[in-house]
N, C-alpha and C positions, 0 to 999 in steps of 0.2 A: 846414648843408650846402646846396649849390646846388640849386634846384628842377629836378625832372626835366622834360625837354622834353615838350610835349604829344604824344599818340599820333598825331594828324593835324594838320597845319598848318591855320590858319584859312582859307587860300585853298582848300584841298581841301574843307573843310566847306561853304564857300560855293558851290563848283562843284557838289557833290553835291546841295545844296538846290535849285539851279537846274534840274538835270537832273530831279529828282523832280517839280518843278512843271510842267516841260514835258511829262513823261509823263502827269500827271494831266489836263492840258489836251488832250493828244492823245486820251486815252480818251473825254473828253467830246465832242470834235469828230468822231472817227472811231469808229463802232461796232465791236464785236468781231466776229469771224468767226461766233460763235454767233448773234448778232442777225441778221447778214446771212443765215444759213442759214434762220432762221425767216421772214424776209421773202420769201425765194425760194420756200419751201413755200407761203406764202399766195398768191403770184402764180400758182403752178401750179394751186391749187384754184379760181382764178377764171377758168379757161379757158372758152371758149364752150360752151354746151350741146351744139352739134353735135359738137364735138371730144370732149366727154365721152362721148357716145353712141357715137361711132366707136371710141374707145379701149376702151370697155366691151365692145362687140361683138367686138373682137379678143381681149380678155383672157379672157372667160368665155363658153364655149359655152352656147347656150340649151337646156341639158339639166337637168331637175330629177329627182331620185331620192331614194328614202328609204333608200338604202344607207348604210354606215358612213362613207363619204367625205363625205356631206352634199351639200347643194345649193350650186352656185356662187352662186346668188342669196342664199342664207342667209349665205354668206361676205361678200358685198357688204354686206348689211344689217347684219351683225355689225360690219364695219369702220366703217360709217356710225354705228352706235350708239356705238362706242367714241369716235369723234370728237366726237359730241354730248355724251357723258358727260364727256369731258375739258373741253369748253367750259363745261358746267354747273358742274363742280367748280372751274374757274378763278375767282379773285376778280373781282368785277364792276369794270369800268374806270369811271373818272370822267372826264367827266360821262356820264350815261346815254345822251344823244343821240349817235349815231354821227357821225363826221367827215363834213362835207358834201361830196358829190360835186361840186355846183355851189353858187354863193353862196347861193341860196335853198332848197336841198334839205336836209331833215332826215329822219332815220329813227329810230323809237323802237320798241323791243321790249316787248310787254306783259308785265309782271311780276305776281305775285300781289298782289291788292288794288288794282290799277290800275283807274281809270275813264277815260272819255273826257276828263274835266276834268283829271285828273292828267297825262295824256299831253299835252294842250294846254299845260299849264303848263311841262312839260319842254322844249318848243320855244319858250317865250316868248310864247305866245298867251294873251290874257286869258280869264277865265271866260265873259264874255258872248259870246265867239266860238263856244263850244260851243252855246249857246242859239240863236244866229243860224243856225248850221249845221243843227241838228235841226229848227228851225221852217221852214226854207226849202224842204224837200222831204220828202214822206211816207216815202220810202224811205231817207232819211238815217239813220233810227234803226237801220238794220242795222250801222252803225259802232259803236253802243253795245253790241252783242252780242260782247264781246271774249273771246278765248281766250288762255290762257297761252302765250307764245312767239310769238304773232301779231305781225307787223311792220306798222306804219303808216308810210306815207311822205308827208311834208308838202312842199308846194312853196309858198314864201312870195314875195310880190312885193317890189319895191324898198322899200316902206314897212313891210315886216315883217308884212303882213296875209296871211291864208290865201288862196292862189290855187287850190290843188287838194289833195285828199286821196285816196289810194288804198291798198288793202290786199288781199292775197291771202287769200281765205277758204276755199279748197280747193285741191286739186292742180291743178284746171283752171279755177278761177273767181277773178276779180278784180273788186272793186267800186270805183267811182271817183266822186268829187264834184268838179265843176269850177265855179269862180265865173264868173258872167255878170252882165250889167247888171241882170237881174231876180232874182238870187239864186244858187242853186247847182243845176246839172243833174246827175242821177244816171245812171250808165252801168254796165252789167254786161258784163264781157268773158269769154267762154268760150273757152279755148284748145283747139286741136285737137291731140290727142296723136298721136305716131307709132305706127302699128300694125304689130307684127311677130309672127311665129309663135314659139311656145315648145313644148317637149316635156316631158312628165312621165311617170314610170313608178313603179308601186308594187306591193308584194306585201302581201296581207292577212295580218296577224299576229294582231290582236285584233278589229278592226272596220274597216269601209270608211272611216268618217269619220276615224279615227285614222291609217290608212295613207295616205289622200289628203292629210291635213294634213302628214304627214312628207314626202310627195312634192312639197309646195309648192302644192297645189291649195286654193283657198278653199272655204268651205262652199257658196257659191252655185254654184261650178263643179262640186263633187261632186254636188249636187242635179241639175244639168244633165246630168251623165253618167248618173245613175240614171234620169232622165226619158227620155233618148235610147235607152237600152238596156232600159228597163222593159217593153218588149213581149215580150222573150225571157227576161229574168232577173227573178225575184221577189226584190227586194232586202230583203224582210222575212224571207224564210226560206231562200233558196237560197245565200247567201254562205257560203263555207267558208274556213278557214285555208289559205293556200297559193294562193288565187285571185290573179290579177294583172291589171293593167291598164296600157294605154298611151294617152296622150292628146296630140294636137296641137291647140293652141288659140291664139286671138288674145290678144296681150298689148299693153296700152297703155302707152307710155313718154312721159314728159315731163321734159325737162331731165336726161336720163340716169337717171331713176328710174321704176320700175314704179308706175303710178298706178291700174291696173285691168286687168280682163280682158274679152274679148269672147266670140265664139262658139266652141264646140267645132267644129273642122274635121274631125277624124276621131278615133275612139275604138275601142279593142279591149279586150275583157274576156274573160279565160279563167276560166270558172266550172265547177268540178268536172271539169276536163279538156277541156271543150268551149269553143271560142273563138267569140265573136260580134264582128262588126266593123260599125261605122257610119261613113258618110261624108256630110258635109253637101253638098247640091247645090241650086242655084237654077236652075230651068228658064227657058226663053226668055220665058215669061209672067210671070216674077218670083216664082213660088211656090217656097218653100224647104221641103225635107223632108230626112230622113235615110234613107239606103239602105244595103243591104249592099254589099260590095265588087264584086259582080257585077251590081248595079243593081236588086235586088228591094227593095220598100218595107219599111222597118222598122215603119211605122205600120200596125198591124193594126186590125181593126174594134173591138176592145176592149183596154184595158190590163188587165194581170193583177192589179194591186194598186191599189185605189182610195185607199189611205192610204200615204203615204211612210214607210218605215222603221218600220212598226208591227210589233207582235209578235202572232202567231197564238195566241189563247187558247183557241179551240175550233174543231174542224174539222167538215166535212160528215159527218153520221152518220145511219144509218137508225134507230138506237136509242141515246138518250143520256138520262141522268138530269138533268132540269131543275134548275138550282141553286136556284130559288125555289119552283117547284111541287112539287119533290121526288118526281117520278114520271117514268117512262120516256116520252120524247117524241122523235120524229125531229127532228134538227137539220138543217134544209134549207139551211143556208148556212155561211159561215165568219165567225168573230168575230175582229176585229182590235183588240187592246188598245193604247191610246195615251192620252197625257195629254188631259184635258178641253180642248176648244177646237182640237184638231188639225184642219186642213182635210181635207175629204172630196171626192174628185174623181169626176166622171161617168166611168164606164168606157168610154163611147162616145157618138157623136152620137145624138140622139133627142129625143122629146117627153115632157114630164113628165105622167104620168098622175095622179099624186097628190103633193101637197106639204102634209102636215098630220098630224094625229094618227091612229094606227091601232092600237087595242087595246094589246096587250102590246109592240108594236114602239115605242110612244111616237111621237116626232116622226119621220116617215118620208117618204122620197122614192122614188117608183117611176117608172122611165123605160122607155118603150116604144121599142125600137130596130128600126125597120122592122116587118115582119110577124111575124118568127120569134122575136126576142129581147126579153127583159125583165130589168131589174135592179132590186133593192130595197135600200135603205139605211135601217137602223133605229137607234133609240135616240139620235138626234141631239140635241145641245144646242139647236141652232137652225139656221135656214136662211140661206144666203147671200143677198145683195141680189139681187132680181130673180127668185129661184126661187119659182115659183108654178105651180099646176095649169094645164096648157095651154101653158106656155112651152117654147121649144126650148133645148136645151143642146148644147154642143160637147164632144168628147172632151177630158178633162183639166180642164174647167171646174170650179171649186169650187162645190159645191151646198149644203154645210152643214158642221157642225163636230161633232167627237166629244162625246158626252154620256152621260147615264145615264137618259134618260127611258124610261117603260114598265117592263117587268119586266127590270131590269138590276141586277146586283150591283156594277158598277163601270164607269168610262168606257170604252166600246168601240164599234166599229161592227159591226152585224150585216149581212152582205152576202149577197144571194141572186142566183142566176143561173138564168133559165128559158129553155128552148128549146121552142117550140111548146106552152107551158103546162106543161111538165114540169121540175121542179127538177133541176139537175145540179150536180156539184161544180165550182165556178168555178176551182179549182186544177188540175183535170185536163181541163177543156174545151178542145178545140182550136178556136181562134178563126180566122176567115177572114182572109186577107191583103188588103192594099190593092193598088192597081195598081202595077206596076213602072215603071221608066223607059221612056218612049215610045221606040219604035224609031228615030224621027227624031232623038232626042237621045242615043242610047246612045254614039256616038263622042265627043261633047262631054263626056259624063259620065266616060267612061274617061280622057280626057285630063286631067281635073281630079282624079279619084280615085286613079289609079295613083301619081302623085308623093307623095300624102299617105300611102298605104300603104307606099311605099318609104321615106319619111322615118321612119316608126315602126320599120320593120325595121332601118334603118341606125343610128338613135339607140340602139336597144336593144342591137344587136350591139356598138357602140362602148362602151356603158356596161358590158356584161358583160365585155368584154375588159379594160377598165380595172380592174374589181373583182378580176380574177384575178392582176393584177401584184403 
């Protein structure tokens, strides 16, 4: 029987093969729209720091809260973390050295196990180049203190030799070595961040530290708030669930990222239904202190608690059974239990009457404050540097550390307060106030304080309205 004709003529098959080859070539030459989209995203991420900061300030209000909606800054950080995680999970590209921006420019990211020698090898520099670099300048050894993820940037001359090396070692710090005729010169560059104001609000649910952390405040900022308001609020025993706080503070920003905090500009704390307000003010002589909203000084002659966030283990009492002597004896002070080594602060300005051993008190400091007042600090582990009999101390200065010397069952501070030689309860003693704002500066103070108080009011009202939606 005659053969059946082919399904497709040979000419058609040849044409189809040609079209397929052209399509393959086109895909190689012209990238897909997906690749183009990735390139576009990369270009957007490389916008200038000033534009990033401008866009961020428009996109997220500087309000931090511990409400269910979360902090805008936390959202920014989460997004950054997701980007970083995605980059870490992606397979490493080859080669390790990034594409050069200029003919002699190389960038290398420190991986686990890397040394300065392995990094030099990655950019094509010989081992002896590392030795020459470290031997040329005493400070050059700072480049050998590598951290995972750190980026080193090399500049090579036309002969492929190292012309300069620099790296960012902190949010604001860059170190650089530059080749000269005599070797390498070392420079440290400190960048100046942009300072802006931020707001935080929190409600106490379990503890001040936990609530402040939820509100976006660092531990140091929380301690600053406690120090500023510590004249009126005893943060060791007065804090209650439901207390709340507002803070306006300085925030340091670099390349669109928060790199630190500055001073508290204003703070408000509602404790057991009573509200205390503090405003930072620098007078015409350059002295800075915190005042109430109407200009009275927050700095009193004595601070109420000489140990931060300690627990009161024993109160002032006319008759108490001594835990070691096992007999009734008046307890003429207050005991603050805290971990061994916790700093102890001077309650006020004065002169040290004693810094040494004193019977059952163990290591003791006694401070005379003027003619009427005297404070005693017992059971110390040791004394702070410079603390000795006859020396002067300032309010809040660290004078020693919590210990168990003398008749003590555990690490704590025994704190006594005397007025005209008579022991009084330091928790109930009404302490004298410091001087208020001078009349000549009251108008200037009000011009600075009123906008800060209004800022806290406005931010809080906005936040509460947003939470009700």
